[in-house]
N, CA, C and O atoms as a MOPAC input file, in Angstrom:
PM7 MOZYME 1SCF
protein

 N     19.16100 1   -20.86200 1    23.25000 1
 C     20.05900 1   -19.75100 1    23.51400 1
 C     19.25500 1   -18.46100 1    23.46700 1
 O     18.49900 1   -18.22100 1    22.52500 1
 N     19.42400 1   -17.64200 1    24.48200 1
 C     18.75100 1   -16.35500 1    24.57400 1
 C     19.70900 1   -15.24100 1    24.16000 1
 O     20.87800 1   -15.24800 1    24.54500 1
 N     19.21300 1   -14.28700 1    23.37600 1
 C     20.00700 1   -13.12400 1    22.98400 1
 C     19.19900 1   -11.86200 1    23.25000 1
 O     17.97100 1   -11.90600 1    23.32800 1
 N     19.88900 1   -10.74500 1    23.38700 1
 C     19.24800 1    -9.44300 1    23.57300 1
 C     19.15000 1    -8.77300 1    22.22000 1
 O     20.12900 1    -8.70700 1    21.47600 1
 N     17.95500 1    -8.27200 1    21.90000 1
 C     17.75600 1    -7.55200 1    20.64800 1
 C     17.14000 1    -6.18800 1    20.93500 1
 O     16.32800 1    -6.04500 1    21.84900 1
 N     17.53100 1    -5.19000 1    20.15200 1
 C     16.95200 1    -3.85600 1    20.25400 1
 C     16.55600 1    -3.39700 1    18.86000 1
 O     17.12700 1    -3.83500 1    17.86100 1
 N     15.57900 1    -2.51600 1    18.80700 1
 C     15.16400 1    -1.92300 1    17.54100 1
 C     14.56100 1    -0.55400 1    17.83100 1
 O     14.21400 1    -0.25300 1    18.97300 1
 N     14.43900 1     0.25800 1    16.81400 1
 C     13.79700 1     1.54800 1    17.01900 1
 C     12.30200 1     1.31600 1    17.17300 1
 O     11.71100 1     0.51600 1    16.44800 1
 N     11.70200 1     2.01500 1    18.11400 1
 C     10.29600 1     1.82000 1    18.43100 1
 C      9.42300 1     2.67800 1    17.52600 1
 O      9.76900 1     3.81700 1    17.21200 1
 N      8.30900 1     2.13400 1    17.11900 1
 C      7.33100 1     2.88100 1    16.32500 1
 C      6.39700 1     3.59600 1    17.29500 1
 O      5.48600 1     2.99100 1    17.86000 1
 N      6.63500 1     4.87600 1    17.47700 1
 C      5.85000 1     5.66700 1    18.41900 1
 C      5.07300 1     6.73600 1    17.65300 1
 O      5.47600 1     7.12000 1    16.55500 1
 N      3.97300 1     7.21700 1    18.21500 1
 C      3.22200 1     8.28100 1    17.54300 1
 C      4.03200 1     9.57500 1    17.49600 1
 O      4.95200 1     9.77300 1    18.29000 1
 N      3.68900 1    10.42700 1    16.58200 1
 C      4.44800 1    11.66500 1    16.41400 1
 C      4.27000 1    12.62000 1    17.59000 1
 O      5.03900 1    13.57200 1    17.72700 1
 N      3.27800 1    12.38400 1    18.43500 1
 C      3.08000 1    13.24900 1    19.59600 1
 C      4.10900 1    12.96800 1    20.69000 1
 O      4.26200 1    13.78300 1    21.59900 1
 N      4.80800 1    11.85400 1    20.63000 1
 C      5.84500 1    11.52300 1    21.62100 1
 C      7.14700 1    12.20200 1    21.22300 1
 O      7.69100 1    11.95400 1    20.14700 1
 N      7.63200 1    13.05200 1    22.09800 1
 C      8.89000 1    13.73200 1    21.83300 1
 C     10.04200 1    12.85400 1    22.29800 1
 O      9.91100 1    12.13800 1    23.29100 1
 N     11.15500 1    12.89600 1    21.60300 1
 C     12.32600 1    12.13000 1    21.99400 1
 C     12.48500 1    10.87000 1    21.16900 1
 O     11.73400 1    10.62300 1    20.22500 1
 N     13.47800 1    10.07900 1    21.54500 1
 C     13.80200 1     8.84600 1    20.84800 1
 C     13.43500 1     7.66900 1    21.73000 1
 O     13.73200 1     7.66100 1    22.92500 1
 N     12.79200 1     6.68100 1    21.14200 1
 C     12.39900 1     5.48800 1    21.87300 1
 C     12.94900 1     4.26500 1    21.16300 1
 O     13.00000 1     4.22200 1    19.93400 1
 N     13.36300 1     3.26200 1    21.94700 1
 C     13.84800 1     2.00500 1    21.39700 1
 C     13.15500 1     0.86000 1    22.10400 1
 O     12.76300 1     0.97200 1    23.26600 1
 N     13.01000 1    -0.24200 1    21.38600 1
 C     12.38200 1    -1.43700 1    21.93000 1
 C     13.47400 1    -2.41300 1    22.35700 1
 O     14.44800 1    -2.61300 1    21.63100 1
 N     13.31400 1    -3.02100 1    23.53600 1
 C     14.28000 1    -3.97200 1    24.07900 1
 C     13.55800 1    -5.29400 1    24.32900 1
 O     12.44600 1    -5.31100 1    24.85600 1
 N     14.19700 1    -6.40100 1    23.94800 1
 C     13.61600 1    -7.72200 1    24.17100 1
 C     14.72400 1    -8.76200 1    24.24300 1
 O     15.81000 1    -8.57300 1    23.69700 1
 N     14.42900 1    -9.86900 1    24.93100 1
 C     15.30700 1   -11.03500 1    24.85000 1
 C     14.55300 1   -12.09000 1    24.05900 1
 O     13.34800 1   -12.27800 1    24.23100 1
 N     15.28200 1   -12.77400 1    23.19100 1
 C     14.68700 1   -13.70200 1    22.23600 1
 C     15.37500 1   -15.05400 1    22.37300 1
 O     16.60300 1   -15.13500 1    22.40800 1
 N     14.57300 1   -16.11400 1    22.45100 1
 C     15.12000 1   -17.46700 1    22.48600 1
 C     15.19100 1   -17.99100 1    21.06000 1
 O     14.18100 1   -18.05600 1    20.35800 1
 N     16.40200 1   -18.36600 1    20.63700 1
 C     16.61500 1   -18.85900 1    19.28400 1
 C     16.46000 1   -20.37200 1    19.23500 1
 O     16.74200 1   -21.06300 1    20.21400 1
 N     16.00900 1   -20.88700 1    18.08900 1
 C     15.99500 1   -22.33300 1    17.90400 1
 C     17.44600 1   -22.78900 1    17.68900 1
 O     18.32600 1   -21.98500 1    17.38400 1
 N     17.66600 1   -24.06600 1    17.85300 1
 C     19.03200 1   -24.59200 1    17.80400 1
 C     19.70400 1   -24.37800 1    16.44800 1
 O     20.91200 1   -24.14500 1    16.38700 1
 N     18.93400 1   -24.45500 1    15.36200 1
 C     19.52000 1   -24.24700 1    14.03200 1
 C     20.10800 1   -22.84500 1    13.89800 1
 O     21.22100 1   -22.67500 1    13.40100 1
 N     19.35700 1   -21.84900 1    14.34300 1
 C     19.82300 1   -20.46900 1    14.26900 1
 C     21.00400 1   -20.24000 1    15.20900 1
 O     21.96000 1   -19.55300 1    14.85000 1
 N     20.94100 1   -20.81000 1    16.40400 1
 C     22.00900 1   -20.60500 1    17.38100 1
 C     23.31800 1   -21.21700 1    16.89300 1
 O     24.37400 1   -20.59700 1    17.01900 1
 N     23.26000 1   -22.41300 1    16.34200 1
 C     24.47500 1   -23.06900 1    15.85600 1
 C     25.05400 1   -22.37600 1    14.62700 1
 O     26.27100 1   -22.34500 1    14.44600 1
 N     24.18400 1   -21.81800 1    13.78300 1
 C     24.65200 1   -21.13000 1    12.58200 1
 C     25.12200 1   -19.70800 1    12.87700 1
 O     25.74100 1   -19.07500 1    12.02200 1
 N     24.83600 1   -19.19700 1    14.08100 1
 C     25.24800 1   -17.84500 1    14.43600 1
 C     24.37800 1   -16.77800 1    13.80400 1
 O     24.81800 1   -15.63900 1    13.64600 1
 N     23.14800 1   -17.12200 1    13.43900 1
 C     22.23900 1   -16.17900 1    12.80500 1
 C     21.41500 1   -15.43800 1    13.84500 1
 O     21.25800 1   -15.89900 1    14.97500 1
 N     20.89000 1   -14.28300 1    13.44700 1
 C     20.04800 1   -13.47500 1    14.31700 1
 C     18.76000 1   -13.14500 1    13.56900 1
 O     18.81200 1   -12.83700 1    12.37800 1
 N     17.60200 1   -13.19900 1    14.23400 1
 C     16.33800 1   -12.87600 1    13.55700 1
 C     16.33700 1   -11.44300 1    13.02800 1
 O     17.04000 1   -10.57600 1    13.54800 1
 N     15.54500 1   -11.21100 1    11.99500 1
 C     15.47900 1    -9.89100 1    11.37500 1
 C     14.63000 1    -8.91000 1    12.17000 1
 O     14.82100 1    -7.69800 1    12.07100 1
 N     13.67500 1    -9.44000 1    12.97500 1
 C     12.77900 1    -8.55800 1    13.71900 1
 C     12.47000 1    -9.16200 1    15.08500 1
 O     12.63700 1   -10.36200 1    15.30200 1
 N     12.01900 1    -8.31200 1    15.99300 1
 C     11.61000 1    -8.76900 1    17.31800 1
 C     10.14100 1    -9.16500 1    17.20800 1
 O      9.24700 1    -8.32800 1    17.33600 1
 N      9.91100 1   -10.43700 1    16.97000 1
 C      8.55200 1   -10.94700 1    16.82700 1
 C      8.56000 1   -12.44300 1    17.03900 1
 O      9.53800 1   -13.11800 1    16.71600 1
 N      7.46900 1   -12.96700 1    17.58200 1
 C      7.34300 1   -14.41100 1    17.75600 1
 C      7.17600 1   -15.10600 1    16.41000 1
 O      7.38400 1   -16.31400 1    16.30400 1
 N      6.80000 1   -14.34600 1    15.38100 1
 C      6.61800 1   -14.91900 1    14.04700 1
 C      7.89700 1   -14.95400 1    13.22800 1
 O      7.91800 1   -15.54700 1    12.15000 1
 N      8.94900 1   -14.34100 1    13.70900 1
 C     10.21100 1   -14.28800 1    12.95800 1
 C     10.81800 1   -15.68500 1    12.86000 1
 O     10.65700 1   -16.51500 1    13.75500 1
 N     11.50200 1   -15.91900 1    11.78000 1
 C     12.15000 1   -17.21300 1    11.56000 1
 C     13.25900 1   -17.42500 1    12.59000 1
 O     14.10300 1   -16.55300 1    12.79900 1
 N     13.24400 1   -18.59700 1    13.23200 1
 C     14.27500 1   -18.94700 1    14.19400 1
 C     13.95700 1   -18.57100 1    15.63100 1
 O     14.77200 1   -18.81700 1    16.52000 1
 N     12.79500 1   -17.98100 1    15.88300 1
 C     12.42900 1   -17.53400 1    17.22500 1
 C     11.50100 1   -18.55600 1    17.87600 1
 O     10.49700 1   -18.96100 1    17.29100 1
 N     11.85600 1   -18.97000 1    19.10800 1
 C     11.00500 1   -19.88500 1    19.86300 1
 C     10.17600 1   -19.15300 1    20.91100 1
 O      8.99700 1   -19.45700 1    21.09100 1
 N     10.77600 1   -18.20100 1    21.59700 1
 C     10.08600 1   -17.45100 1    22.64800 1
 C     10.63900 1   -16.03700 1    22.69800 1
 O     11.71900 1   -15.75400 1    22.17800 1
 N      9.87900 1   -15.15500 1    23.33300 1
 C     10.27300 1   -13.75400 1    23.41600 1
 C      9.86400 1   -13.19600 1    24.77300 1
 O      8.81100 1   -13.54600 1    25.30500 1
 N     10.70200 1   -12.32900 1    25.32800 1
 C     10.37400 1   -11.59600 1    26.54700 1
 C     10.61100 1   -10.13500 1    26.22700 1
 O     11.75400 1    -9.68800 1    26.12500 1
 N      9.52000 1    -9.38800 1    26.06800 1
 C      9.58900 1    -7.99900 1    25.63000 1
 C      9.66600 1    -7.06500 1    26.83700 1
 O      8.89600 1    -7.20300 1    27.78800 1
 N     10.59200 1    -6.12400 1    26.79000 1
 C     10.72900 1    -5.12300 1    27.84000 1
 C     10.06600 1    -3.80800 1    27.44600 1
 O     10.10800 1    -2.84800 1    28.21500 1
 N      9.46900 1    -3.74600 1    26.29000 1
 C      8.69500 1    -2.58600 1    25.87000 1
 C      9.50200 1    -1.48600 1    25.21400 1
 O     10.68600 1    -1.64100 1    24.91700 1
 N      8.82700 1    -0.37300 1    24.99700 1
 C      9.41800 1     0.80900 1    24.37400 1
 C     10.00700 1     1.68000 1    25.47000 1
 O      9.31000 1     2.05400 1    26.41300 1
 N     11.29200 1     2.00400 1    25.35000 1
 C     11.99000 1     2.74900 1    26.38900 1
 C     12.55300 1     4.04400 1    25.82800 1
 O     13.04300 1     4.08800 1    24.69900 1
 N     12.47500 1     5.09200 1    26.62700 1
 C     13.00000 1     6.38900 1    26.22900 1
 C     14.52400 1     6.37900 1    26.31600 1
 O     15.09500 1     5.96300 1    27.32400 1
 N     15.16700 1     6.83700 1    25.26100 1
 C     16.63000 1     6.90900 1    25.22400 1
 C     17.04100 1     8.29300 1    25.69800 1
 O     16.76200 1     9.30000 1    25.04700 1
 N     17.70600 1     8.32400 1    26.83900 1
 C     18.15500 1     9.58600 1    27.41700 1
 C     19.62200 1     9.83700 1    27.14300 1
 O     20.22800 1     9.20500 1    26.27800 1
 N     20.17300 1    10.75700 1    27.88500 1
 C     21.56900 1    11.15000 1    27.67700 1
 C     22.51900 1    10.51800 1    28.68000 1
 O     23.73400 1    10.59900 1    28.50100 1
 N     22.00200 1     9.89100 1    29.73200 1
 C     22.86100 1     9.32200 1    30.76600 1
 C     22.65500 1     7.81400 1    30.85800 1
 O     21.79100 1     7.25400 1    30.18400 1
 N     23.44500 1     7.17300 1    31.68700 1
 C     23.32900 1     5.72700 1    31.89700 1
 C     22.13500 1     5.38500 1    32.77800 1
 O     21.81900 1     4.20800 1    32.95000 1
 N     21.46800 1     6.38400 1    33.33700 1
 C     20.31100 1     6.14500 1    34.18300 1
 C     18.99800 1     6.21100 1    33.40400 1
 O     17.92800 1     6.09200 1    34.00100 1
 N     19.05400 1     6.39500 1    32.10600 1
 C     17.82800 1     6.49300 1    31.31500 1
 C     17.13000 1     5.13800 1    31.26900 1
 O     17.74000 1     4.10700 1    31.55200 1
 N     15.86800 1     5.14600 1    30.91800 1
 C     15.05000 1     3.92500 1    30.91200 1
 C     15.60000 1     2.88900 1    29.94200 1
 O     15.56400 1     1.69400 1    30.23700 1
 N     16.10000 1     3.31500 1    28.80600 1
 C     16.63500 1     2.38200 1    27.81300 1
 C     17.86300 1     1.65100 1    28.35000 1
 O     17.96500 1     0.43300 1    28.20800 1
 N     18.78600 1     2.36900 1    28.95800 1
 C     20.00000 1     1.74300 1    29.49100 1
 C     19.67800 1     0.79400 1    30.63800 1
 O     20.30800 1    -0.25500 1    30.77500 1
 N     18.69900 1     1.15900 1    31.46300 1
 C     18.28800 1     0.27400 1    32.55600 1
 C     17.65700 1    -1.00200 1    32.01700 1
 O     17.96700 1    -2.09500 1    32.49000 1
 N     16.77700 1    -0.87300 1    31.03400 1
 C     16.13500 1    -2.04800 1    30.44400 1
 C     17.14900 1    -2.92700 1    29.72400 1
 O     17.05300 1    -4.15300 1    29.77600 1
 N     18.11500 1    -2.31400 1    29.05600 1
 C     19.15100 1    -3.06900 1    28.36600 1
 C     20.01400 1    -3.85600 1    29.35100 1
 O     20.34900 1    -5.01300 1    29.09300 1
 N     20.37100 1    -3.24400 1    30.46600 1
 C     21.15600 1    -3.93500 1    31.48600 1
 C     20.35900 1    -5.08400 1    32.10300 1
 O     20.89800 1    -6.16700 1    32.33300 1
 N     19.08100 1    -4.84500 1    32.36800 1
 C     18.22600 1    -5.89100 1    32.92900 1
 C     18.05200 1    -7.04400 1    31.94800 1
 O     18.09200 1    -8.20800 1    32.34900 1
 N     17.86100 1    -6.73500 1    30.67000 1
 C     17.70300 1    -7.76400 1    29.64400 1
 C     18.98200 1    -8.57600 1    29.47400 1
 O     18.92200 1    -9.79400 1    29.31100 1
 N     20.12300 1    -7.92500 1    29.50800 1
 C     21.40300 1    -8.62600 1    29.38500 1
 C     21.61700 1    -9.57900 1    30.55500 1
 O     22.06700 1   -10.71000 1    30.36800 1
 N     21.29600 1    -9.12200 1    31.75800 1
 C     21.44100 1    -9.97800 1    32.93700 1
 C     20.48300 1   -11.16400 1    32.86700 1
 O     20.86200 1   -12.28800 1    33.19600 1
 N     19.25200 1   -10.92300 1    32.44200 1
 C     18.26200 1   -11.99900 1    32.34700 1
 C     18.64300 1   -13.01400 1    31.27000 1
 O     18.47700 1   -14.21700 1    31.47700 1
 N     19.14500 1   -12.55600 1    30.13800 1
 C     19.55800 1   -13.46800 1    29.07100 1
 C     20.74500 1   -14.32100 1    29.51300 1
 O     20.77700 1   -15.51900 1    29.23200 1
 N     21.70300 1   -13.73500 1    30.18800 1
 C     22.85100 1   -14.52000 1    30.64600 1
 C     22.43100 1   -15.51000 1    31.72700 1
 O     22.95000 1   -16.62500 1    31.77300 1
 N     21.49700 1   -15.12100 1    32.60100 1
 C     20.99300 1   -16.03800 1    33.63000 1
 C     20.27400 1   -17.22700 1    32.99700 1
 O     20.48600 1   -18.37200 1    33.39700 1
 N     19.42500 1   -16.95200 1    32.01400 1
 C     18.69600 1   -18.03400 1    31.34900 1
 C     19.62300 1   -18.94500 1    30.56400 1
 O     19.40500 1   -20.15600 1    30.52700 1
 N     20.64000 1   -18.39600 1    29.94400 1
 C     21.61400 1   -19.23000 1    29.21700 1
 C     22.43000 1   -20.08200 1    30.18500 1
 O     22.73200 1   -21.24000 1    29.89600 1
 N     22.78000 1   -19.51600 1    31.31600 1
 C     23.56000 1   -20.23200 1    32.31500 1
 C     22.75900 1   -21.40300 1    32.91400 1
 O     23.29700 1   -22.48900 1    33.13200 1
 N     21.45800 1   -21.15800 1    33.17700 1
 C     20.60600 1   -22.18100 1    33.77300 1
 C     20.05500 1   -23.15800 1    32.74700 1
 O     19.49700 1   -24.19200 1    33.11600 1
 N     20.20000 1   -22.85200 1    31.49100 1
 C     19.71900 1   -23.73600 1    30.43600 1
 C     18.21800 1   -23.69600 1    30.24500 1
 O     17.61800 1   -24.70100 1    29.86200 1
 N     17.59900 1   -22.55500 1    30.50400 1
 C     16.13800 1   -22.41700 1    30.34300 1
 C     15.74500 1   -22.20500 1    28.91300 1
 O     14.55900 1   -22.07100 1    28.61100 1

């Protein structure tokens, strides 16, 4: 089962604005059946089998910002992979 996860991005202080990290994460069956979610976006996190990282995205004020676009793309990709059973 693939899920979409977001977290605040660790960016240098020279970057102005807010950045968030977007990724889709494949859960192992134990985590998926229990309804649990990993604590972090990492391949080393407990319950994670695979990861597809969309990177650090700038959070803007409109729906056209990079973060909203990446989130929409990640949601579509996760639902496609769940539907196809990948």
